[in-house]
C-alpha positions in Angstrom: -74.8 6.1 9.1 -71.8 7.8 10.2 -68.6 8.8 8.8 -65.8 7.6 10.0 -62.3 7.8 9.5 -58.8 7.0 11.2 -56.7 8.6 12.7 -55.1 9.9 9.5 -58.5 11.7 8.2 -58.3 9.5 5.4 -59.5 7.6 3.8 -63.7 8.3 4.2 -66.2 5.9 4.8 -70.0 5.4 6.1 -70.2 2.9 8.0 -73.4 1.9 11.0 -71.9 2.4 14.3 -73.3 0.3 16.9 -72.5 0.7 20.9 -73.1 -2.6 23.1 -74.9 -1.7 25.8 -73.1 -4.2 28.1 -70.0 -7.3 27.1 -72.6 -9.5 26.7 -74.5 -7.8 24.3 -71.6 -6.9 22.0 -71.3 -11.4 20.6 -75.2 -11.1 20.0 -74.5 -7.8 18.2 -71.8 -10.1 15.5 -74.3 -13.1 15.3 -77.0 -10.6 13.9 -74.6 -8.5 11.4 -72.2 -9.4 8.8 -69.8 -6.8 7.5 -68.4 -6.2 10.2 -65.3 -4.7 13.0 -64.8 -3.4 16.6 -63.3 -0.1 17.3 -61.5 0.9 19.4 -60.6 4.4 20.3 -59.7 5.0 16.3 -55.8 5.6 16.6 -55.1 3.0 13.7 -54.3 5.7 11.4 -56.1 4.5 8.1 -59.2 2.0 7.6 -59.1 -1.3 9.7 -60.7 0.2 12.3 -64.0 1.2 9.9 -66.2 -2.1 9.2 -67.4 -2.1 5.5 -70.8 -2.0 6.8 -71.1 -1.9 10.9 -68.4 -0.6 12.8 -68.4 -2.1 17.2 -68.2 0.5 19.1 -66.4 -1.0 22.1 -64.8 1.9 24.2 -67.6 0.6 26.5 -65.5 -2.3 27.7 -63.8 -0.2 29.9 -63.5 -2.0 33.1 -60.2 -3.3 34.8 -61.3 -6.7 36.1 -58.0 -7.7 38.2 -54.3 -6.1 39.2 -52.3 -8.0 41.7 -49.6 -5.2 42.3 -47.3 -8.4 44.4 -47.0 -10.2 40.6 -47.7 -7.4 38.2 -50.6 -10.0 36.5 -53.4 -7.6 35.3 -56.7 -8.3 33.2 -58.8 -5.9 31.6 -61.5 -5.6 29.2 -60.5 -4.6 25.4 -61.7 -1.1 25.2 -59.6 0.2 28.7 -57.0 2.8 27.4 -53.7 2.8 27.7 -53.6 6.0 29.6 -56.1 4.7 32.4 -54.5 2.1 33.2 -50.7 3.6 33.2 -53.1 6.3 35.6 -53.3 3.1 37.6 -50.3 0.8 38.1 -47.4 3.8 37.5 -48.0 5.0 40.9 -47.9 0.8 42.1 -44.6 0.7 40.1 -45.1 -0.6 37.1 -45.0 -0.4 33.6 -46.4 -1.6 30.7 -44.0 -4.4 28.8 -44.6 -2.7 25.1 -46.3 0.7 24.6 -47.0 2.6 20.9 -46.1 6.2 20.2 -49.5 6.7 21.8 -51.3 6.2 24.8 -54.2 6.9 23.2 -55.7 3.4 22.1 -57.5 0.4 23.7 -55.6 -2.5 24.6 -58.0 -4.8 22.5 -56.2 -2.6 19.4 -53.0 -2.8 21.1 -53.7 -6.6 20.5 -55.0 -7.0 17.5 -52.1 -4.4 16.1 -49.7 -6.5 17.8 -48.1 -2.9 18.7 -44.2 -2.4 18.8 -42.8 0.0 20.7 -39.3 1.2 21.2 -38.1 -1.2 22.4 -39.0 -4.8 19.6 -35.4 -5.6 19.6 -35.2 -6.6 23.2 -38.8 -7.9 24.0 -40.6 -8.4 21.0 -44.3 -6.6 20.5 -47.2 -6.8 22.6 -48.8 -10.2 21.8 -45.6 -11.6 22.8 -46.8 -10.3 26.6 -50.5 -11.3 26.3 -51.1 -14.6 28.4 -54.3 -15.4 27.6 -57.5 -13.5 25.8 -60.8 -13.5 25.4 -62.3 -13.9 21.6 -66.2 -13.2 20.4 -66.5 -15.0 17.1 -69.0 -14.1 13.8 -71.8 -16.6 15.4 -72.3 -14.7 18.6 -70.2 -17.7 21.3 -67.1 -16.9 22.6 -63.4 -18.7 23.2 -60.8 -18.4 26.1 -57.5 -18.4 23.8 -53.8 -18.4 25.3 -50.6 -20.4 25.0 -52.0 -23.8 25.9 -55.7 -23.4 24.3 -56.6 -22.4 21.1 -53.3 -21.1 20.6 -53.3 -21.0 16.9 -56.5 -19.0 17.6 -54.5 -16.7 19.6 -51.4 -16.4 16.9 -53.9 -15.3 14.9 -55.9 -12.8 16.5 -52.0 -11.1 17.5 -51.4 -8.6 14.6 -55.1 -10.2 12.8 -56.7 -6.5 12.6 -60.0 -7.6 14.6 -60.4 -9.7 11.4 -60.5 -13.4 14.1 -63.2 -11.7 15.7 -63.8 -8.9 18.4 -60.8 -9.4 21.6 -63.4 -9.3 25.0 -60.6 -9.4 27.7 -57.1 -9.4 28.0 -54.4 -10.9 30.6 -51.2 -10.1 31.2 -47.8 -9.2 32.8 -46.9 -5.5 33.5 -42.5 -4.6 33.5 -41.6 -3.4 37.6 -40.0 0.3 37.2 -38.2 1.8 40.4 -39.4 5.0 39.2 -41.6 6.6 37.0 -38.8 8.2 34.7 -36.5 7.5 31.7 -32.7 7.7 32.1 -31.7 9.0 28.2 -28.8 9.0 26.9 -28.5 11.4 22.7 -26.2 10.5 20.1 -26.0 12.3 17.1 -25.8 10.4 13.8 -24.4 12.4 11.1 -26.4 10.7 8.0 -28.1 7.0 7.8 -24.9 5.4 8.0 -24.2 6.7 11.2 -27.7 6.1 11.9 -28.0 2.5 11.7 -24.8 2.5 13.2 -25.7 4.1 16.2 -28.9 1.6 16.8 -27.1 -1.1 16.6 -24.6 -0.1 19.0 -27.3 1.1 21.7 -29.0 -2.3 20.8 -28.2 -3.2 24.8 -30.8 -0.6 25.8 -34.0 -1.8 26.5 -35.7 1.6 24.4 -33.8 2.4 21.8 -35.5 5.1 18.4 -33.8 7.4 16.0 -36.0 10.9 14.8 -34.7 11.2 11.4 -34.2 14.5 10.0 -36.3 14.0 6.2 -35.3 16.9 4.2 -31.7 16.6 4.3 -29.8 15.7 1.6 -26.2 14.8 0.2 -23.9 13.9 2.6 -26.5 14.3 5.7 -29.0 12.2 4.0 -30.6 10.6 6.8 -29.0 12.9 9.6 -30.9 11.8 13.2 -30.8 11.9 17.2 -30.5 8.5 18.8 -32.7 8.6 22.0 -31.8 5.1 23.6 -32.7 4.7 27.5 -34.3 3.0 30.5 -36.6 2.8 33.3 -34.4 5.1 35.9 -33.5 3.8 38.8 -33.9 5.2 42.5 -30.3 6.4 42.7 -30.5 7.9 39.3 -33.3 9.4 40.7 -31.0 10.5 43.8 -28.3 11.5 41.2 -29.8 13.7 38.5 -33.1 14.9 39.9 -32.9 14.0 43.6 -36.0 16.5 44.5 -38.5 14.4 42.3 -41.6 12.4 42.7 -40.2 9.0 41.8 -43.8 8.4 40.7 -45.1 11.7 38.7 -48.8 11.4 37.2 -49.1 11.6 33.5 -48.9 15.0 31.8 -52.0 16.9 30.4 -51.5 18.3 26.8 -51.0 22.2 27.3 -51.3 23.1 23.5 -54.2 22.0 20.7 -54.7 22.4 17.4 -58.0 24.1 17.4 -59.2 24.1 13.5 -57.8 22.3 10.1 -54.9 24.4 9.4 -54.6 25.8 5.7 -52.0 23.0 3.6 -49.7 25.8 2.1 -48.7 25.8 6.2 -47.0 22.6 5.7 -43.8 22.8 2.9 -40.4 22.3 2.3 -39.1 25.8 3.8 -41.4 25.5 7.4 -40.8 21.7 7.8 -36.8 22.4 7.2 -36.8 24.8 9.5 -38.6 22.6 12.9 -35.8 20.6 11.3 -33.4 22.1 12.0 -34.0 23.7 14.9 -35.4 20.1 16.7 -31.7 18.8 15.6 -30.1 21.3 17.3 -31.2 21.6 20.2 -31.1 17.6 20.4 -27.6 18.0 19.7 -27.0 20.0 22.8 -27.8 17.4 25.0 -25.8 14.7 23.3 -23.0 12.9 25.3 -24.5 12.7 28.7 -27.3 10.9 30.7 -30.2 13.3 32.0 -33.8 12.5 33.2 -37.1 12.4 31.1 -40.9 12.2 32.0 -42.2 8.9 31.2 -45.3 10.2 29.4 -43.4 12.6 27.0 -40.4 9.6 26.3 -42.9 7.7 25.2 -46.0 9.6 24.1 -43.8 12.8 22.7 -47.2 13.9 20.5 -50.0 13.5 22.8 -49.3 16.7 24.6 -50.5 18.2 21.6 -54.3 17.8 21.6 -55.9 17.2 18.2 -52.4 17.1 16.1 -53.7 15.3 13.1 -55.3 18.4 12.5 -51.6 20.2 11.7 -52.2 18.5 7.7 -55.2 20.2 7.0 -59.1 19.0 6.3 -57.9 16.7 3.2 -55.8 14.5 6.2 -52.6 12.5 5.7 -51.0 9.0 5.3 -48.8 7.8 7.5 -46.3 5.5 5.9 -44.6 2.9 7.6 -42.3 0.1 6.1 -40.0 -2.6 7.3 -36.9 -4.1 5.5 -34.6 -6.9 6.6 -31.5 -5.6 8.2 -29.1 -6.6 5.1 -31.2 -4.9 2.9 -31.5 -1.4 5.4 -29.0 1.0 4.2 -29.6 0.1 0.2 -33.3 0.7 0.7 -34.3 3.0 3.1 -31.4 5.2 1.6 -33.9 5.3 -2.0 -36.6 6.2 0.5 -34.9 8.9 2.2 -33.5 10.2 -1.2 -36.9 10.3 -2.9 -38.3 11.8 0.0 -36.4 14.5 0.7 -36.5 15.3 -3.2 -40.5 15.4 -2.7 -40.1 18.2 -0.2 -43.3 17.4 1.5 -41.9 15.5 3.8 -43.0 14.8 7.4 -41.5 15.9 10.5 -42.7 13.3 12.4 -39.9 10.3 10.8 -39.0 7.6 12.6 -36.1 5.0 12.7 -36.1 1.7 14.8 -34.4 -1.5 14.8 -36.6 -4.6 15.1 -36.3 -7.9 16.0 -38.3 -11.2 15.0 -41.9 -11.2 14.5 -45.0 -14.1 15.3 -48.6 -13.8 13.9 -50.0 -14.2 10.8 -49.8 -10.6 9.8 -47.8 -9.2 12.5 -45.6 -6.2 10.9 -42.5 -7.0 13.5 -39.7 -8.5 11.0 -35.8 -8.8 11.9 -35.0 -5.4 10.4 -35.2 -1.5 10.9 -38.6 0.1 10.1 -39.1 3.8 9.2 -42.3 5.7 9.8 -43.4 8.6 7.9 -46.2 11.2 7.0 -47.3 13.1 3.7 -50.1 15.4 3.9 -52.6 14.0 1.1 -52.0 15.0 -2.3 -52.4 13.7 -5.8 -48.2 13.7 -5.7 -48.3 11.8 -2.4 -49.5 8.8 -3.9 -47.5 7.9 -6.8 -44.6 8.5 -4.4 -45.7 6.4 -2.1 -46.5 3.5 -4.7 -42.6 4.0 -5.8 -41.5 3.4 -2.2 -43.9 0.1 -2.1 -41.5 -1.1 -4.6 -38.5 -0.4 -2.8 -40.1 -2.4 0.2 -40.6 -4.8 -2.0 -37.8 -5.7 -3.5 -36.0 -5.3 -0.5 -37.9 -8.3 1.0 -40.1 -5.6 3.4 -43.5 -4.9 4.1 -46.3 -2.1 5.3 -47.6 -1.9 9.0 -51.4 -2.4 8.4 -52.4 -0.3 11.8 -51.0 3.0 9.8 -52.2 1.8 6.3 -54.5 3.4 3.9 -53.8 2.4 0.1 -51.6 0.2 -0.4 -52.3 -2.2 -2.9 -53.0 -6.2 -2.6 -50.0 -7.4 -4.5 -47.8 -5.0 -2.2 -49.4 -6.5 1.1 -49.5 -10.2 -0.7 -45.6 -10.2 -0.9 -44.7 -9.0 2.2 -47.2 -11.7 4.0 -45.9 -15.2 3.6 -48.4 -16.0 6.3 -51.6 -14.6 4.6 -52.9 -17.8 2.7 -53.5 -19.4 6.7 -54.5 -16.4 8.0 -57.1 -16.8 5.1 -57.7 -20.0 6.4 -58.2 -19.7 9.5 -60.7 -17.1 9.0 -62.5 -19.9 7.0 -62.6 -21.8 9.3 -64.3 -19.9 12.0 -66.6 -18.4 9.5 -65.4 -15.4 9.9 -65.0 -14.7 6.0 -67.1 -12.1 4.7 -69.0 -11.5 7.7 -66.1 -9.8 9.5 -65.3 -7.4 6.6 -63.2 -3.9 7.4 -62.5 -1.4 4.9 -59.2 -2.8 4.9 -59.9 -6.3 4.7 -62.3 -5.5 1.5 -59.3 -3.2 -0.2 -56.5 -5.8 0.4 -58.9 -9.0 -0.3 -58.1 -10.9 3.5 
């Protein structure tokens, strides 16, 4: 038995960890065990990728099966890391249609979580771009899923958190790019009203995201920096960085957190100082376009190895909610007021605009999503329970790939597609056989 956690390092659970010797061995393992779920690179923050009894380690499914530079179509096994795939396709002038905030995730995990990026308002989630996949079912059989073949099972698997089976491989199309640089423009928002307005005004940009100062209060509540960007063209490169390589390689992290930091290092004073520095440094660059390497633009935290150790041995809770546009100002304002008053807020708060979502358990809905981190503490749980009530009242929901502690009632209120998802699980024999700590906790 192995003690496993998500990236947030909370909660912890002992599970038998099995690594299939080959793609063909994985369905056989599934047929012989119960209470299992597949695990990619362990970057889900909570307990979604921890099996109730058995955890199947899928990173060995790491082959790029086919890549056609003429069309941008790629087929990969589910355990391929996004970082490895980017290293292959970027030099050929391609990028993935949607990426999350870290490149150290597997393609299978991206589908199971239906990850959304800084371009969801324009391009939807990653699952919208999957053309087909192969799924290993609980009885050990495999089935092909596409828009034409088993479309309902495909819709349940996208965003289904691995609870319909184990994804073995997938095919999707890449985005063509002229360079590996991003043409970014920064806008300063004095408060939450300005931030929401700025995100709406930059909705024509392919990528748009806001960093939010969670500790700002009063008239400055929700002050933010909005980063809008496009993939830079060769003309942009000639104008702004004529000596730069068109397709720079991925950046290797030079910094790492070598040990768990003491809990007292994260307090209102230290986080406020960081937020003030970050806000001022970003504001200096506002108002004019500049070029940013693709790696730090999309994956800023990947440059710091083991950054989850910043929150200490007890770990942290990443909280991501989405609320409809009409309720965004009221609900998110109330959330930020409570978080600021709490005083140990994250310096990683992010606000994004989302478009409509698809899939029974996919997270996005048309509105605004806020993400923040809180160190695990006795005070954090009642605060998050209070935030849950605000989200439910606003007809919003929480992201399952980040969740580690929401209640079944909160979950059921936010996901009206849950009854249909349960029916689909029963139809393929997944109930009781495929079980993660998340599914048991929430009664999925």
